[in-house]
C-alpha positions in Angstrom: -34.6 -11.7 -17.9 -31.1 -11.9 -16.5 -30.1 -9.4 -18.8 -32.8 -6.9 -17.5 -32.0 -7.5 -13.9 -28.3 -7.0 -14.7 -29.2 -3.8 -16.3 -31.4 -2.7 -13.6 -28.7 -3.4 -11.3 -26.0 -1.7 -13.1 -28.5 1.2 -13.4 -29.1 1.2 -9.5 -25.3 1.0 -8.9 -24.7 4.2 -11.2 -27.4 6.1 -9.4 -26.2 5.0 -6.1 -22.6 6.0 -7.3 -23.7 9.3 -8.7 -25.8 9.9 -5.5 -22.6 9.4 -3.4 -20.5 11.5 -5.8 -23.1 14.4 -5.4 -23.2 14.1 -1.7 -19.3 14.0 -1.4 -19.1 16.9 -3.8 -21.8 19.0 -1.8 -19.6 17.9 1.4 -16.3 19.2 -0.2 -18.2 22.3 -1.4 -19.5 23.1 2.0 -16.1 22.4 3.7 -14.3 24.4 1.2 -16.8 27.4 2.0 -16.6 27.0 5.7 -12.8 27.0 5.4 -12.9 30.1 3.3 -15.0 31.8 5.7 -12.5 30.6 8.6 -9.5 31.7 6.9 -11.3 35.1 6.0 -10.4 37.8 8.3 -13.2 39.4 10.3 -11.8 42.9 10.1 -11.5 43.9 6.5 -13.1 46.6 4.2 -15.3 49.0 6.2 -15.1 47.3 9.4 -11.4 47.7 9.7 -12.2 51.5 8.6 -14.8 51.8 11.4 -12.5 50.1 13.9 -9.6 52.4 13.0 -11.8 55.4 13.5 -12.9 54.1 16.9 -9.2 53.6 17.6 -8.4 57.2 16.6 -11.2 59.0 18.5 -10.2 56.9 21.8 -6.6 58.0 21.3 -7.6 61.6 20.7 -10.0 61.5 24.0 -7.3 59.9 26.0 -4.7 62.8 25.1 -7.5 65.2 26.0 -8.1 63.6 29.4 -4.4 63.2 30.1 -3.6 66.9 29.1 -6.8 68.0 31.2 -5.7 65.9 34.4 -2.2 67.0 34.2 -3.3 70.8 33.9 -5.5 70.4 37.0 -3.0 68.5 39.2 0.3 70.5 38.1 0.3 72.8 41.3 3.3 74.7 39.7 1.5 76.2 36.9 -1.9 76.8 38.7 -2.8 80.1 40.0 -4.8 79.6 43.2 -6.6 83.1 43.4 -7.8 83.0 39.8 -7.9 79.0 39.2 -6.1 79.7 35.6 -3.0 77.5 34.7 0.1 78.7 33.0 1.6 76.1 30.8 4.8 77.8 30.3 7.0 80.6 31.6 9.8 82.2 29.5 10.6 84.9 27.0 8.5 85.8 24.1 10.3 84.1 21.4 10.2 80.5 23.3 6.6 81.0 24.3 5.5 81.8 20.5 7.3 78.7 19.1 5.7 76.5 21.9 2.4 78.1 21.0 2.7 77.3 17.3 3.7 73.6 18.3 0.6 73.3 20.4 -1.6 74.7 17.9 -0.2 72.4 15.2 -1.1 69.5 17.3 -4.3 70.4 18.1 -5.1 70.9 14.5 -3.6 67.5 13.8 -5.7 66.1 16.5 -8.8 67.8 15.1 -8.3 66.8 11.5 -7.9 63.4 12.5 -11.3 63.3 14.5 -13.1 65.1 12.0 -11.7 62.7 9.3 -12.9 59.6 11.3 -16.2 61.3 11.9 -16.6 61.8 8.2 -15.8 58.3 7.3 -18.3 56.8 10.1 -21.0 59.2 8.7 -20.6 58.3 5.2 -20.6 54.4 6.1 -23.8 55.0 8.5 -25.8 57.3 6.1 -25.3 55.2 3.1 -28.3 53.2 2.0 -28.4 49.3 2.1 -29.4 47.5 -1.0 -32.9 46.8 0.7 -33.3 50.5 1.4 -32.5 51.5 -2.2 -35.1 48.8 -3.5 -37.8 49.8 -0.9 -37.3 53.6 -2.0 -37.2 52.8 -5.9 -40.5 50.9 -5.3 -41.9 54.2 -3.9 -40.4 55.9 -6.7 -38.2 57.8 -4.4 -34.4 58.6 -5.7 -31.6 58.0 -3.0 -28.1 59.7 -3.4 -25.4 56.8 -3.6 -21.9 57.8 -2.8 -22.4 61.2 -1.4 -23.3 62.4 2.1 -27.1 63.3 1.8 -29.4 64.8 4.3 -32.3 63.4 2.0 -31.4 59.8 2.6 -31.9 60.2 6.2 -35.6 59.9 5.7 -35.2 56.6 3.9 -32.6 54.7 5.9 -33.0 53.0 9.3 -34.0 55.2 12.2 -31.1 54.1 14.1 -28.5 54.7 11.7 -30.1 58.2 11.0 -29.9 59.0 14.6 -26.1 58.0 14.6 -25.7 59.9 11.7 -27.0 63.0 13.4 -25.0 62.5 16.6 -21.7 62.2 14.5 -22.5 65.5 12.8 -23.6 67.3 16.0 -20.2 65.9 17.7 -18.2 67.3 14.7 -19.6 70.7 15.0 -17.5 71.9 17.8 -14.5 71.0 15.7 -15.3 73.4 13.1 -15.4 76.3 15.5 -11.9 75.7 17.2 
């Protein structure tokens, strides 16, 4: 009888010890998960790309606003009768080279803005895993990895609207 109670106590102690060990390992796992999340930068991957595109777009908007304000407030270059502004005066060779530089800057800014818009359109227009599963359940195929108008019918309406707005905002750049 004494042997049975000793065995029972030993078994209880083992179960308590193993339970404590499991709880401490869970605690360590939770701590390591939370510390990994804490150390993990919030801006990486597509979030960093979207933020970079926003910074590029805001920078280009700022340059456009600054040039507009400068051209409207610079009285020396503005003709009061016609309301037109003259950016520079001089001989034809100097004006042609300045014109070339200005055109190159405009082309670079347009290319940057178009690239940022395209990146955001690809991100917004890509279906999520849930959207792919729902479409496959309906026996509808989605295009993965390429911009597709057919995906707009199967993704979230808000993201589809943003995709259309980005496309419309990029349209005037193509006409420059």
